[in-house]
Each structure stands twice: as structure tokens, then as C-alpha cells.
N, C-alpha and C positions, 0 to 999 in steps of 0.2 A: 599534455595539458589535462588537468583534472576535469572530470565530468561535472555536470551541474549537481548530480547526486552526491559526489564526493565533496563538493563545496558546501552542500547542505549538511552532510554528516560531520564535516569539520567546522561547522558553525560559521562559515564565511558568508553564507546566505541563510536568511531565516527559514525555519521549517517548524512544523507542528508535529513534534515527536510523540507517538503513542507508546512506542516500545523501543528498547535498544539493548543489545548485548554485545559481546566481543566480536561477533561476526555479522550481525544484521542490524538494520535500523528500519523502523516503520514510521512513516509520516503520512499525514493526511494529504490528499491530492489537492493542490490549490485550485484546480479546475475540475471539480467533481461533477459527474453526471448524476450521481445520487448522493445524498448525505452520508458521510462516513466512508466514502471511497478512499482507499489508501494504497500506498505503495510499500511493499516489503522489499528492501534493497540490501543486497549483499554488500558489505563494506569494501571488500577487495574488488577493484575494478576489473571486471571480466566482461567481454562483449557478448559472448554467446553462452547461453545457459548450459549447453551440453559440453562446454569446456571446463565446467566446475569439477573440483575433486568430488569423489563420492561423499566424503564427509561434509563438504560445503553444501552439496545438493540436498542431502538428508536434513541438515540443519535448517536450510532455507525453507524446505517444505514443512518441517516441524514448526517453524515460526509462523508460516502461513496458516497452518491448522489452528494454532493457539490464538492468533489474531482473529481468524474467521469465527471461532466460537465466541470471542468477545463481541464481535460485530453482531452476530446473531442475537446475543443476549441484549445488547444495548439497543438495537433497533427492532427487536422482535420480528426478525426476518424469517421467511420460509427457507431461503438459501442465500449463501454468499457465493457469488461467481468468482472464479479464479481465472485470470487471463495473463498469459505470457506472450508478449508481442515481440519485443526485441528489435524494433526498427528505428524508433525515434531517438532514443538515447543509448549510446553504446556502452551500457553498464547494466548488468543483470538486475532486473527488478520484476516483481509480480504485482499486478493490480488486483485489488479485491473490491468487489461491488456488492454491498449488502442489498439484496433484492427483497422488497416487500411482498412481491407476488412471484412465485416460481414460474407462472405462465407468461410473465412479461418477457418480451423479446429483448435480449441483451443488445442486439444490433440497434434497436430503436432507442434504448436507454443511453448507450455510450455516445450518441450524437447530440444529446441535450446537455451541452457543456457550457458553463459560465463561471467566471472567477468568483470564488467565495471570499468573503471579507475575513480579516484577521479575527474579528470578534466571534464570528460563527465558527471558524476553525479552532479557536481557543476553547470555546464552550464544548465543542464536540470532542476535542482531545481529552479534556477532563472527564467527560461522560464515559468515553470508551475505556480510559485507564482504570476506572472503577471495576471493570470486569476482567482485568488481566491479573 
């Protein structure tokens, strides 16, 4: 059965796409802890990040870097935090958190989650795309 991320990538479920190429898709998180929080998702369904091919791994992190720079510019952040969890959805993805203050505790930030409206996500999608 396809993961929720595959369903979003295949446009079976709506998603707010910031970036997409032949190997990765980047969407805004529907439940962001901070504005602009997004997911960099490998299109091929792989459960564990260290099972990726070397080429996939390198491409994934090159995409993370590209998007992180766009987030830093868009939100004038001090840092964008990169998180690889791998427990909730069995499909490799990396979460990016644009942080306004590098002294802010990420653990405190990621627990402040509420659903974002489509209007907010659409506006942020367009704003971030301008920096890619």
C-alpha cells in the first residue's frame, strides 16, 4: 500500500509543493510547529534512510541544502534545523524547521503544532518558491 507521502506526490491527496524534481518532492507540513516547516521526501518509497543508494542519499541532502537556503532567505532565519526521524511514516523524509532564533530549543518548538489553513500554506508556498 502506498504511503501518505506517495499519495501526495501522485496528487491523490492535496499538498503544497515548494519544489519537485525527478527524485524528490518538497511540501509544506500541514501541521507546522513554525511557519515554513516543510518535508523533503524521496519519491521512491524506502523506509530507512540508510537503505538509500549513495546517489539517492546525496541527491536528497543536496535538495535539503537548496531548500534550507530558500527558507533562510524567505524567513530571515538564523538557522534552519534538519531533522530525520523515520518513525511515524515508513517513507524517507527530512523535516526542515526555519528557526528565527538559533538559541530557541527545537524540542520546545516541535511540540507547538496546529493545523495550518490551505490559505496560509498556499501563501507560504508562493513566498518560498520565489527564493528557489
